[in-house]
Every structure is written in C-alpha cells, then in structure tokens.
NUKE-42905 format. One record per atom (N, C-alpha, C, O): residue in one letter; x, y, z. Coordinates in steps of 0.1 Angstrom, whole numbers, padded with zeros to 4 digits, always signed. Atoms other than C-alpha are relative to their C-alpha. Example, Ala and Ser with C-alpha at 12.3 -4.5 7.8 and 13.67 -1.06 7.14 Angstrom:
% residues 2
a+0009-0012+0000/a+0123-0045+0078/a+0009+0012+0000/a+0019+0012+0007/s-0009-0011+0000/s+0137-0011+0071/s-0008+0011+0008/s-0003+0022+0009/
% end
This chain:
% residues 277
m+0009-0013-0002/m-0001+0001+0000/m+0011+0010+0003/m+0021+0009+0011/d-0006-0009-0002/d+0010+0032-0007/d+0003+0009+0015/d-0004+0007+0025/i-0004+0000-0015/i+0025+0048+0024/i-0002+0015+0001/i-0001+0021+0012/s+0003-0014+0001/s+0016+0084+0013/s-0017-0001+0009/s-0020+0006+0019/l+0016-0001-0005/l-0024+0075+0021/l+0000+0001+0015/l-0009+0007+0020/f-0001+0000-0012/f-0013+0071+0056/f+0003+0013+0007/f-0003+0018+0017/k-0005-0012-0005/k+0008+0102+0061/k-0012+0008+0000/k-0016+0014+0010/t+0014-0011+0006/t-0025+0122+0043/t-0011-0002+0010/t-0018+0007+0014/f+0007+0005-0010/f-0045+0104+0067/f+0003+0006+0015/f-0005+0011+0023/l-0002-0005-0012/l-0025+0113+0097/l-0002+0016+0002/l-0005+0023+0012/c-0002-0016+0002/c-0021+0149+0084/c-0019+0008+0004/c-0022+0017+0012/v+0010-0006-0003/v-0057+0154+0080/v-0005-0002+0013/v-0010+0008+0017/a+0003+0003-0013/a-0064+0137+0115/a+0005+0010+0011/a+0002+0010+0023/r-0006-0012-0011/r-0044+0165+0132/r-0002+0012+0000/r-0003+0018+0010/v+0008-0013+0005/v-0056+0195+0114/v-0011+0003-0001/v-0014+0015-0002/r+0014+0003+0005/r-0092+0184+0107/r-0004+0009-0010/r-0016+0013-0009/h+0005-0004+0012/h-0093+0201+0075/h+0010-0004-0012/h+0022-0007-0012/f-0008+0008+0014/f-0085+0189+0039/f+0009+0010-0006/f+0021+0007-0009/g-0006-0008+0002/g-0074+0223+0027/g+0012+0004+0005/g+0019+0010-0003/r-0009-0004-0008/r-0046+0229+0053/r+0010-0012+0000/r+0022-0013+0000/a-0010+0017+0002/a-0035+0191+0050/a+0006+0006-0012/a+0018+0010-0012/a-0010+0000+0015/a-0030+0199+0012/a+0009+0008+0002/a+0020+0002+0001/d-0007-0012-0003/d-0012+0231+0021/d+0015-0011+0009/d+0025-0014+0003/i-0011+0007-0008/i+0011+0211+0047/i+0009-0011-0010/i+0021-0011-0011/l-0004+0011+0009/l+0015+0180+0020/l+0004+0008-0010/l+0015+0003-0011/f-0005-0005+0010/f+0024+0203-0010/f-0008-0007-0012/f-0002-0010-0022/v+0005+0008+0008/v-0005+0186-0028/v-0013+0008-0001/v-0015+0017+0007/t+0011-0008+0003/t-0038+0198-0041/t-0010-0007+0007/t-0009-0019+0010/q+0010+0004-0009/q-0070+0194-0020/q-0007-0013-0007/q-0013-0022+0000/a+0010+0012+0007/a-0085+0169-0044/a+0010-0010-0003/a+0007-0019-0010/a-0006+0011+0001/a-0055+0148-0042/a+0001-0006+0017/a+0005-0017+0021/v-0001+0005-0010/v-0059+0149-0007/v-0014-0010+0007/v-0013-0018+0017/s+0016+0002+0000/s-0100+0140-0008/s+0006-0018-0008/s+0005-0029-0002/a-0003+0011+0005/a-0086+0112-0035/a+0007-0010+0008/a+0002-0021+0006/r-0005+0009-0008/r-0063+0095-0010/r-0007-0005+0010/r-0010-0017+0011/i+0013+0002-0009/i-0086+0098+0018/i-0012-0014-0002/i-0016-0024+0002/k+0017+0011+0007/k-0116+0082-0002/k+0009-0013-0004/k+0004-0023+0001/l-0007+0012+0006/l-0088+0055-0018/l+0001-0012+0016/l-0001-0024+0016/l-0008+0005-0009/l-0076+0046+0017/l-0014-0004+0008/l-0010-0011+0017/e+0011-0001-0003/e-0113+0045+0029/e-0006-0016-0011/e-0010-0027-0008/g+0005+0013+0010/g-0123+0020+0000/g+0009-0012-0001/g+0003-0022-0005/t-0009+0011+0000/t-0091-0003+0002/t-0004-0006+0017/t+0000-0017+0020/l+0004+0002-0021/l-0105-0005+0048/l-0013-0006-0002/l-0018-0015+0004/g+0012+0005-0004/g-0137-0009+0039/g-0011+0009+0009/g-0022+0005+0012/v+0006-0004-0010/v-0147+0016+0062/v+0001+0017-0002/v+0009+0023-0008/q-0005-0013+0006/q-0153+0053+0063/q+0007+0008+0017/q+0004+0007+0029/l-0010-0007-0009/l-0127+0075+0084/l+0001+0010+0007/l+0008+0013+0016/f-0001-0014-0008/f-0137+0109+0091/f-0021+0002-0003/f-0030-0004-0010/k+0017-0004+0002/k-0174+0125+0096/k+0002+0013-0009/k+0011+0021-0005/r-0001-0013+0009/r-0177+0153+0067/r-0009+0006+0001/r-0019+0001-0002/e+0006-0007-0006/e-0193+0179+0079/e+0002+0019+0000/e+0010+0024+0008/r-0003-0013+0003/r-0193+0218+0069/r+0011+0005+0013/r+0008+0006+0025/n-0009-0007-0006/n-0163+0233+0083/n+0003-0010+0014/n+0009-0004+0023/n+0000+0010-0011/n-0161+0200+0111/n+0002-0011-0007/n-0007-0017-0013/i-0001+0013+0003/i-0144+0172+0100/i+0007-0006+0014/i+0015-0001+0021/q-0006+0008-0014/q-0137+0145+0128/q+0000-0016-0003/q-0006-0022-0012/l+0004+0013+0003/l-0131+0111+0130/l-0009-0011+0003/l-0016-0010+0013/t+0006+0008+0000/t-0146+0084+0128/t+0001-0013+0015/t+0011-0010+0021/p-0006+0007-0009/p-0146+0054+0157/p+0011-0009-0012/p+0023-0010-0009/a-0008+0009+0008/a-0130+0031+0127/a+0014+0011-0003/a+0026+0006-0003/g-0006-0008-0002/g-0111+0063+0124/g+0015+0001+0012/g+0027+0000+0011/e-0007+0006-0014/e-0096+0060+0159/e+0006-0007+0003/e+0015-0004+0010/r-0009+0011+0003/r-0086+0029+0156/r+0012-0003-0005/r+0022-0010-0001/l-0010-0001+0009/l-0066+0035+0127/l+0013+0006+0004/l+0024+0001+0003/r-0010-0010-0002/r-0046+0064+0137/r+0011-0005+0007/r+0023-0003+0003/k-0015+0004-0005/k-0022+0047+0161/k+0006-0011-0010/k+0017-0010-0015/h-0008+0005+0011/h-0017+0019+0135/h+0006+0008-0013/h+0014+0004-0022/a-0004-0008+0014/a-0013+0045+0108/a+0014+0004+0004/a+0023+0003-0003/e-0010-0008-0003/e+0012+0062+0129/e+0014-0011+0002/e+0026-0010-0001/t-0012+0014-0001/t+0034+0028+0136/t+0006-0003-0013/t+0017-0007-0015/i-0008+0006+0015/i+0034+0022+0099/i+0006+0011-0009/i+0011+0008-0020/v-0003-0013+0007/v+0043+0059+0086/v+0017-0002+0008/v+0027+0000+0002/s-0014+0001-0005/s+0073+0053+0116/s+0010-0008-0007/s+0019-0003-0014/g-0005+0010+0004/g+0083+0018+0108/g+0008+0001-0013/g+0019-0004-0016/w-0007+0000+0016/w+0089+0027+0070/w+0008+0013-0004/w+0015+0015-0014/e-0012-0009-0005/e+0107+0059+0082/e+0012-0006+0006/e+0023-0003+0003/r-0018+0007-0009/r+0134+0037+0104/r+0001-0010-0012/r+0012-0008-0017/a-0007+0005+0011/a+0136+0013+0074/a+0003+0004-0011/a+0007-0004-0020/r-0002-0009+0016/r+0140+0039+0047/r+0014+0006+0006/r+0022+0009-0002/l-0009-0004-0004/l+0165+0051+0071/l+0014-0006+0004/l+0025+0000+0007/e-0007+0007-0002/e+0183+0020+0078/e+0007-0008-0011/e+0019-0009-0011/v-0005+0003+0011/v+0184+0003+0046/v+0006+0007-0012/v+0014+0001-0019/a-0008-0006+0005/a+0193+0032+0026/a+0010+0008+0005/a+0009+0020+0002/l-0013-0010-0004/l+0223+0048+0041/l+0003+0004-0011/l+0000-0002-0021/e-0011-0009+0009/e+0242+0073+0021/e+0018-0010+0000/e+0023-0015+0011/s-0013+0000+0000/s+0276+0062+0014/s+0003+0001+0010/s+0003-0008+0018/g-0003-0006-0013/g+0287+0083+0039/g-0003-0004+0014/g+0004-0001+0023/f+0001+0005-0012/f+0272+0066+0066/f-0001-0014+0002/f-0004-0023-0006/k-0002+0014+0002/k+0277+0035+0081/k-0009-0007+0012/k-0008-0018+0017/r+0009+0005-0017/r+0250+0034+0113/r-0012+0011-0005/r-0012+0019-0014/s+0009-0010+0000/s+0218+0050+0119/s-0003+0000+0016/s+0002-0007+0023/l+0002-0002-0015/l+0202+0063+0154/l-0014+0009+0000/l-0015+0021-0003/a+0014-0008+0001/a+0164+0071+0159/a+0000+0001+0017/a+0003-0006+0026/v+0001-0006-0015/v+0157+0091+0188/v-0011+0010+0004/v-0017+0017-0005/g+0018-0007-0004/g+0126+0109+0206/g+0003+0007+0016/g+0008+0003+0027/t+0001-0010-0010/t+0123+0136+0229/t-0014+0006+0004/t-0023+0007-0004/t+0009-0008-0001/t+0100+0155+0248/t+0003+0018-0005/t+0015+0022-0008/n-0004-0011+0005/n+0097+0192+0237/n+0009+0007+0011/n+0019+0013+0007/d-0010-0008-0007/d+0111+0206+0268/d+0012-0003+0004/d+0021+0005+0007/l-0011+0007-0002/l+0135+0181+0274/l+0009+0004-0013/l+0020+0007-0009/w-0005-0004+0012/w+0148+0190+0236/w+0006+0016+0004/w+0017+0020+0000/d-0007-0011-0001/d+0152+0226+0250/d+0010+0003+0012/d+0018+0012+0013/i-0009+0003-0014/i+0167+0217+0283/i+0013-0006-0003/i+0023-0001+0003/c-0014+0006+0000/c+0195+0194+0272/c+0000-0008-0013/c+0011-0007-0019/v-0004+0008+0010/v+0188+0169+0243/v+0004+0010-0013/v+0008+0004-0023/m-0004-0008+0011/m+0194+0200+0218/m+0014+0001+0000/m+0019-0001-0011/s-0011-0003-0005/s+0229+0206+0233/s+0007-0014-0003/s+0019-0013-0008/w-0006+0013+0001/w+0237+0165+0232/w-0001-0003-0013/w+0008-0010-0018/m-0001+0005+0013/m+0223+0162+0196/m+0013+0007-0006/m+0022+0001-0010/e-0009-0003+0003/e+0245+0189+0187/e+0015-0009+0002/e+0023-0008-0008/r-0014+0005-0002/r+0278+0170+0199/r-0003-0014-0003/r+0006-0020-0009/v-0002+0010+0013/v+0266+0139+0184/v+0003-0001-0014/v+0011-0008-0021/y-0006-0004+0016/y+0264+0155+0150/y+0010+0001-0002/y+0014-0005-0013/t-0014-0005+0001/t+0297+0168+0153/t+0009-0012+0003/t+0016-0017-0005/v-0007+0013+0001/v+0312+0139+0168/v-0001-0014-0014/v+0008-0020-0021/h+0001+0011+0009/h+0298+0112+0146/h-0006+0002-0014/h-0018+0001-0015/q-0001-0003+0013/q+0301+0119+0108/q-0005-0009-0003/q-0015-0007-0010/d+0007+0011+0007/d+0293+0084+0101/d-0015-0004+0004/d-0020-0015+0000/l+0012+0003-0005/l+0258+0086+0120/l-0014+0006-0007/l-0015+0018-0008/a+0009-0002+0010/a+0228+0088+0099/a-0011+0002+0014/a-0013-0008+0022/l+0006+0000-0012/l+0202+0105+0127/l-0012-0001-0004/l-0014+0001-0016/r+0014-0003+0002/r+0162+0105+0130/r-0003+0005+0012/r+0001+0000+0023/l+0003-0007-0015/l+0149+0128+0157/l-0016+0004-0004/l-0021+0010-0013/e+0017-0003-0002/e+0111+0127+0170/e-0003+0007+0010/e-0001+0000+0020/v+0006-0006-0010/v+0095+0153+0193/v-0014-0003+0002/v-0023+0002-0005/n+0017+0002-0007/n+0063+0139+0212/n-0001+0000+0012/n+0007+0004+0021/n+0004-0001-0015/n+0046+0133+0241/n+0007-0013+0008/n+0009-0023+0001/a-0006+0010-0006/a+0063+0109+0266/a-0005-0016-0005/a+0002-0025-0010/e+0006+0009+0002/e+0037+0084+0262/e+0006-0006-0013/e+0013-0016-0014/t-0006+0006+0015/t+0042+0082+0222/t+0013-0007+0003/t+0016-0018+0001/l-0014+0007+0003/l+0078+0079+0226/l+0005-0016+0008/l+0013-0024+0003/i+0003+0011-0006/i+0076+0051+0251/i-0005-0011-0006/i+0001-0021-0005/a+0004+0011+0008/a+0054+0031+0229/a+0010-0003-0014/a+0013-0014-0017/r-0008-0001+0007/r+0077+0041+0200/r+0015-0014+0003/r+0020-0022-0004/v-0011+0005-0001/v+0104+0026+0218/v-0002-0017+0001/v+0005-0026-0003/i+0006+0014+0002/i+0085-0007+0225/i+0003-0006-0009/i+0009-0017-0011/d+0001+0006+0013/d+0080-0009+0193/d+0007-0003-0007/d+0003-0009-0017/n-0010-0002+0006/n+0115-0007+0184/n+0003+0011-0013/n+0012+0013-0020/l-0003-0010+0010/l+0109+0021+0161/l+0008+0015+0002/l+0009+0024-0007/l-0008-0008-0009/l+0130+0044+0183/l+0009-0008+0009/l+0006-0017+0016/d-0011+0010-0009/d+0166+0033+0198/d-0007+0007+0016/d-0011+0001+0026/l-0003-0005-0011/l+0162+0056+0223/l-0010+0016+0002/l-0011+0025-0007/a+0005-0016-0002/a+0141+0087+0242/a+0001+0002+0010/a+0004-0006+0019/f-0005-0009-0012/f+0145+0111+0267/f-0013+0004+0005/f-0020+0010-0003/v+0011+0000-0007/v+0116+0113+0291/v+0004+0008+0014/v+0016+0011+0016/f+0002-0003-0013/f+0108+0126+0326/f-0001-0006+0008/f+0005-0006+0018/e+0004+0008-0010/e+0089+0101+0341/e+0006-0016-0005/e+0003-0020-0016/p-0004+0013+0006/p+0107+0066+0338/p-0008-0009+0000/p-0013-0012+0011/p+0007+0012-0004/p+0087+0037+0330/p+0001-0012+0004/p+0012-0017+0002/t-0002+0008-0005/t+0080+0010+0348/t-0008-0013-0005/t-0019-0016-0002/t+0000+0007+0010/t+0081-0017+0324/t+0009-0009+0001/t+0019-0001+0002/a-0008+0007+0003/a+0105-0050+0321/a+0007+0002-0013/a+0019+0001-0014/e-0005+0001+0010/e+0109-0047+0287/e+0007+0014-0007/e+0008+0016-0019/l-0009-0012-0002/l+0128-0011+0294/l+0009+0002+0005/l+0009-0001+0017/v-0008-0004-0015/v+0156+0002+0311/v+0003+0017-0006/v+0004+0022-0017/a+0006-0015-0001/a+0153+0038+0321/a+0014+0004+0009/a+0015+0003+0021/k-0013-0005-0006/k+0190+0053+0325/k-0004+0014+0005/k-0009+0021-0004/p+0000-0013-0002/p+0189+0085+0348/p+0013+0008-0004/p+0023+0004+0001/l-0010-0010+0007/l+0211+0113+0330/l+0005+0006+0005/l+0016+0005+0010/t-0006-0012-0008/t+0211+0145+0345/t-0009+0004+0004/t-0020+0002-0001/k+0006-0010-0008/k+0197+0167+0370/k-0006+0011-0003/k+0001+0020-0008/i+0005-0014+0006/i+0173+0194+0363/i-0007+0007+0013/i-0017+0002+0018/p+0006-0008-0011/p+0167+0220+0391/p-0012+0006-0005/p-0012+0011-0016/l+0016-0011+0005/l+0131+0237+0386/l+0002+0010+0015/l+0002+0008+0027/q-0001-0011-0006/q+0135+0269+0400/q-0013+0012+0001/q-0015+0017-0010/l+0014-0011-0002/l+0104+0294+0410/l+0006+0015-0006/l+0014+0021+0001/v-0006-0011+0006/v+0114+0325+0388/v-0013+0010-0002/v-0024+0005-0004/t+0008-0008+0003/t+0095+0357+0383/t+0006+0016-0008/t+0017+0020-0007/t-0003-0011+0005/t+0094+0389+0364/t-0002+0014+0006/t-0002+0024-0001/h-0004-0007-0011/h+0095+0408+0395/h+0007+0000+0009/h+0009-0010+0016/a-0015+0001-0008/a+0125+0420+0414/a-0007-0003+0013/a-0020-0002+0014/s+0006-0004-0013/s+0121+0417+0450/s-0010-0007+0005/s-0015-0005+0016/i+0014+0002-0004/i+0090+0395+0449/i-0001-0010+0013/i+0009-0017+0014/t+0001+0011-0013/t+0081+0372+0483/t-0004-0014-0011/t-0007-0013-0023/a+0005+0010+0011/a+0072+0336+0472/a-0014-0001+0004/a-0020-0009-0004/e+0011-0003-0002/e+0038+0342+0487/e-0009+0008-0010/e-0021+0005-0013/e+0005-0010+0009/e+0031+0370+0463/e+0004-0007-0011/e-0006-0006-0018/a-0002+0009+0014/a+0045+0346+0432/a-0010-0008+0000/a-0015-0011-0011/l+0012+0010+0005/l+0020+0322+0440/l-0014+0008-0003/l-0023+0001-0008/h+0013-0003+0003/h-0008+0345+0435/h+0001+0011-0011/h-0009+0016-0015/d+0000-0016+0008/d+0007+0375+0412/d+0003-0007-0015/d+0015-0007-0018/n+0002+0004+0010/n-0002+0359+0375/n+0012-0011+0002/n+0023-0010-0002/y-0009+0012-0001/y+0012+0326+0385/y-0001-0013-0008/y-0012-0019-0007/l-0001+0008+0010/l+0020+0300+0358/l+0001-0013+0009/l+0008-0012+0020/l-0004+0011-0005/l+0018+0264+0369/l+0003-0010-0009/l-0006-0012-0016/v-0003+0007+0009/v+0036+0240+0349/v-0003-0015+0004/v-0001-0016+0016/d+0002+0015+0003/d+0028+0200+0345/d+0014-0006+0000/d+0018-0011-0011/w-0014+0007-0001/w+0065+0188+0356/w+0000-0012-0001/w+0009-0017-0007/g+0003+0018-0001/g+0051+0151+0362/g-0001+0001+0018/g+0000+0010+0026/s+0008+0004-0011/s+0039+0135+0394/s+0011+0002+0011/s+0006+0003+0023/s-0007-0003-0009/s+0072+0140+0414/s+0000+0016+0007/s+0001+0020+0019/f-0001-0013-0003/f+0072+0177+0410/f-0016+0002+0005/f-0020+0013+0012/s+0014-0008-0006/s+0034+0179+0419/s+0001-0005+0012/s-0005+0003+0018/v-0004+0006-0012/v+0042+0162+0450/v+0006+0009+0008/v+0002+0010+0019/s-0009-0004-0006/s+0066+0181+0461/s-0004+0020+0000/s-0002+0028+0009/h+0005-0014-0002/h+0051+0217+0450/h-0009+0003+0005/h-0010+0014+0010/a+0011+0001-0014/a+0019+0207+0471/a+0009+0001+0013/a+0005+0008+0022/v-0005-0002-0015/v+0040+0206+0499/v+0005+0015+0003/v+0004+0018+0015/f-0006-0008+0001/f+0055+0239+0493/f-0010+0010+0001/f-0010+0020+0008/a+0007-0014+0005/a+0027+0260+0479/a-0014-0002+0010/a-0019+0006+0018/g+0011+0001-0010/g-0003+0241+0496/g-0011+0010-0008/g-0010+0013-0020/e+0014-0006+0005/e-0038+0259+0493/e+0004+0013-0004/e-0006+0019-0009/r-0010-0014+0003/r-0014+0294+0487/r-0005+0001-0015/r-0013+0009-0020/c-0001+0000+0012/c-0010+0284+0451/c-0012+0003-0007/c-0020-0006-0010/m+0011-0002+0012/m-0035+0304+0427/m+0005+0003-0015/m+0007+0014-0020/p-0003-0008+0014/p-0026+0301+0391/p-0009+0001-0005/p-0021-0002-0002/r+0005-0008+0011/r-0034+0320+0364/r-0005-0007-0012/r-0015-0005-0019/m+0002+0006+0012/m-0028+0295+0340/m+0005-0017+0005/m+0014-0018+0014/h-0005+0013+0001/h-0022+0257+0339/h+0008-0002-0014/h+0003+0004-0024/c-0007-0001+0010/c+0006+0247+0312/c+0006-0016+0001/c+0012-0021+0011/s-0005+0012+0002/s+0015+0213+0302/s+0018-0002-0007/s+0024-0012-0010/s-0011+0003+0011/s+0049+0226+0281/s+0011+0013+0009/s+0008+0025+0006/g-0008-0010-0005/g+0077+0248+0302/g+0005+0009-0016/g+0005+0021-0014/s-0002-0007+0007/s+0087+0262+0269/s-0009+0009-0001/s-0007+0021+0002/a+0013-0009+0003/a+0050+0275+0261/a+0002+0012+0013/a+0005+0023+0011/a-0001-0008-0013/a+0050+0289+0300/a+0010+0012+0000/a+0008+0024+0004/l-0010-0013-0001/l+0084+0308+0295/l-0003+0010-0009/l-0002+0022-0005/d+0004-0009+0008/d+0072+0324+0263/d-0009+0009+0006/d-0006+0021+0008/l+0013-0009-0011/l+0040+0339+0283/l+0004+0006+0009/l-0003+0014+0014/l-0002-0005-0016/l+0060+0347+0316/l+0007+0011-0005/l+0006+0022+0001/l-0006-0009+0003/l+0083+0366+0294/l-0007+0013-0007/l-0003+0025-0007/s+0006-0005+0007/s+0057+0378+0274/s-0009+0014+0008/s-0008+0026+0006/k+0013-0007-0011/k+0028+0391+0301/k+0007+0001+0013/k+0001+0009+0020/g-0004-0002-0012/g+0047+0388+0331/g-0004-0008+0011/g-0015-0013+0008/g+0005+0007-0012/g+0042+0369+0365/g+0009-0009+0004/g+0020-0004+0003/s-0008+0007-0008/s+0059+0337+0383/s-0002-0013-0006/s-0012-0016-0012/c-0001+0012+0008/c+0069+0302+0372/c+0010-0008+0004/c+0022-0004+0003/y-0008+0011+0001/y+0084+0270+0380/y+0009-0004-0009/y+0003-0012-0015/l-0007+0003+0018/l+0110+0264+0350/l+0014-0008+0005/l+0018-0007+0017/a-0009+0002+0000/a+0141+0245+0344/a+0010+0008+0004/a+0008+0020-0001/r-0011-0011-0004/r+0174+0263+0358/r+0007+0003-0017/r+0010+0014-0022/q-0005+0001+0013/q+0188+0252+0321/q-0009+0011-0009/q-0004+0017-0019/m+0007-0010+0012/m+0160+0275+0304/m+0002+0014+0004/m+0005+0022-0004/v-0001-0013-0004/v+0163+0304+0322/v+0011+0005+0004/v+0009+0015+0011/q-0010-0004-0004/q+0198+0310+0329/q+0004+0011-0006/q+0007+0021+0001/p-0003-0011+0011/p+0204+0333+0302/p-0011+0014+0004/p-0007+0025+0005/h+0011-0010-0003/h+0168+0354+0311/h+0009+0004+0020/h+0012+0015+0025/l-0003-0006-0015/l+0180+0357+0350/l+0018+0008-0004/l+0021+0018+0004/a-0016-0008+0002/a+0221+0370+0338/a-0006+0009-0006/a-0001+0020-0001/s+0001-0012+0005/s+0201+0396+0314/s-0011+0010+0010/s-0014+0021+0007/g+0004-0008-0006/g+0179+0407+0344/g-0015-0001-0003/g-0024+0005+0003/s+0015-0001+0003/s+0146+0398+0324/s-0009-0008+0011/s-0020-0005+0016/l+0010+0007-0013/l+0137+0372+0353/l+0011+0003+0012/l+0022+0008+0011/h-0006-0001-0012/h+0146+0371+0389/h-0006-0015+0010/h-0016-0022+0010/l+0003+0016-0010/l+0148+0340+0417/l-0008+0003+0009/l-0003+0013+0015/v+0008-0003-0009/v+0120+0342+0441/v+0008-0007+0009/v+0013-0018+0007/s-0007+0000-0012/s+0137+0343+0476/s-0010-0008+0007/s-0022-0005+0006/g+0005+0010-0012/g+0127+0315+0501/g-0007-0012-0007/g-0011-0021+0000/a+0006+0011+0007/a+0113+0293+0472/a+0011-0012-0002/a+0022-0010-0006/p-0009+0012+0000/p+0127+0257+0473/p+0003-0004-0016/p-0004+0000-0026/v-0004+0005+0010/v+0144+0242+0446/v-0005-0017-0006/v+0001-0027-0003/i+0000+0014+0001/i+0128+0212+0433/i+0005-0008-0015/i+0005-0003-0026/e-0015+0006+0010/e+0151+0186+0414/e-0013-0011-0006/e-0022-0016+0000/r-0001+0010+0010/r+0143+0164+0383/r+0011-0005-0006/r+0022+0000-0008/y-0012+0006+0010/y+0159+0138+0361/y-0005+0003-0009/y-0015+0010-0009/a+0002+0005+0013/a+0159+0132+0327/a+0008-0010-0003/a+0021-0011-0002/y-0006+0015+0003/y+0162+0097+0317/y+0001+0000-0015/y-0003+0008-0023/a-0004+0004+0012/a+0173+0079+0287/a-0007-0013-0002/a+0001-0021+0002/v+0005+0010+0005/v+0151+0050+0276/v+0001-0008-0006/v-0005-0003-0016/f-0006+0004+0013/f+0161+0024+0254/f-0006-0018+0007/f-0007-0021+0019/r+0004+0014+0000/r+0148-0016+0251/r+0015-0011+0010/r+0027-0009+0011/v-0012+0004-0008/v+0168-0040+0273/v+0004-0009-0010/v-0004-0018-0006/e-0007+0005+0010/e+0183-0059+0245/e+0014+0011-0006/e+0025+0008-0011/n-0014-0008+0008/n+0203-0028+0234/n+0005+0007+0011/n+0011+0018+0011/e-0011-0005-0011/e+0217-0025+0270/e+0011-0001-0001/e+0016+0007+0007/s-0016+0003+0002/s+0252-0037+0258/s+0001+0010-0013/s+0011+0017-0012/n+0003-0006+0011/n+0244-0019+0225/n+0014+0012+0001/n+0013+0022+0009/a-0016-0008+0001/a+0282-0001+0220/a-0003+0012-0003/a+0001+0022+0005/l+0004-0013+0004/l+0265+0027+0199/l-0007+0012+0008/l-0005+0024+0008/l+0007-0010-0010/l+0239+0037+0228/l+0009+0007+0012/l+0008+0017+0018/k-0011-0004-0019/k+0269+0038+0258/k+0006+0010-0009/k+0003+0020-0004/e-0006-0008+0004/e+0289+0059+0232/e-0008+0011-0002/e-0001+0021-0003/v+0002-0011+0004/v+0266+0086+0225/v-0005+0003+0014/v-0003+0015+0017/l+0006-0002-0009/l+0249+0083+0261/l+0011+0008+0009/l+0006+0017+0016/t-0011-0006-0009/t+0283+0096+0278/t+0001+0014-0004/t+0008+0021+0003/k+0001-0012+0002/k+0277+0127+0261/k-0012+0007+0004/k-0014+0016-0004/v+0013-0004-0005/v+0245+0137+0276/v+0003+0008+0014/v-0006+0013+0021/
% end
C-alpha cells in the first residue's frame, strides 16, 4: 500500500481540514480527498465524518490512527536503515519531549552530530507516552523523558539533574506573592506535583496551567508573572535581568531519563552517545 495514504490520513486527522492538510503536504485538496477516499475504499470503512467546517474522526478512524502512526514511523525507520548513503555506516533514531529538547537534548544532539560524522540521525519530538510506545515497538532506539516507565521491556537510565526554580518577572517579590501574582503552573510530572503541593499548599492560585515549560517561559516573558522552570531554560534570562529568582522558594529537582529496550543495554553505540549527555 502507498505510504502516502497513511501520511495523508494522519495529517488530516491532526489538522481536521482537507485544505490545510493539502498545504502542509504540498498537494492539491483534490489529491488529499482522493487519497482518503482510496484508503477508505481499501479498508471498507469511513474514516472521517465530513460536515461543513467540522471534520471529525469516526470510531474506525480513531482505531486506525495508532496503526497508521506505527506504519509511517516503521517505514521511515526502515528507509533510514536500508538506504543509508555511502557516507553513513550506522543509524540512530531518537525521541524527546519538547521541554527536554530545550533543556538538554539539543546540546546533546549537537555534540553527537559533530562527533559522529558516520551516523545517520532521526529525531522525533512527541509526548512521553508516544515516545515510550515507539521504543517498545522498536521504532526508536532511544527516548528522553522525565518519568521513567515501569516495564520490564525497557531500561530507564537517569542522566542529568534538572533543578526547577521559581522565577518571576518582578524583582524582590516574596514566594507568597509569586504564587498569586499571575502564577503559571507547569506540569513537570508527578514527583514535581507532590513537592510543589508540599511547598505551595492552598496558597497556590495559578492564572494558568500549562503542559509545556517552553510555552510557559514564552508567556512569562511576554505577559509577566511567576513560574517554576528548569534552571537550564532560565539562566540566560536571569543573567540579563529579565527574570529573577524568588527568594525563599525551594528548588525542586527532576531527572532526565534515557529509555531504551533491555536488549540494547549492551549496544556499543548507545553507550557511546549516552556518555555525551
């Protein structure tokens, strides 16, 4: 089956609009409609409910999405490994969450990119649950996440400490004031939530809850307020004076974990690249 059918299906499922999907895929809207119609005909099911300005996945479409993601990722992985250019001897497929990319994975990738000239790299930025599933399905060699998975199939190696600090756009603000004055609460995972609750208790009155530290930092710099963010993310802004540490607020520590399959624990390439984190 043409892999472009699944890519088109996933794009429409993501943007919920045939025209926008066509723009993203650099094809005509008629081509997008034809691909979806062909995929529906091949599978014998309707994948989308088509209403004016409202395209939704059918139950069959929802069931197909995970399989389509696996098919597309598997194809990209196979193409990477089978069709290595003559200058590449090995390949490495890596996944990371968006925040860990900003905090530590980008600098790690830059070092790997520079040192391993013979290595063909594939990078995927996604949520932790999807990345873990990709590693289990052998579609990724390695994933960087905050929360280590509890499964016998995988190894979770703690790599680097990530101190989370309460920062603010206001100088000389107290912790009590920071928790009320346009406070942005980032979901840094379950262990952070426990430590944060001990510190903040009922004093915490978030103006916004956010799942992304990077997005929270952008909003903080734009609109002002206070937020717990990774030291690696805020250091330049502390140095420039655009952000300030909140006196009396505890530092809450997290770890970044490298996750890979148990059978890859002795993999020489993984050992080599993970020493550079």
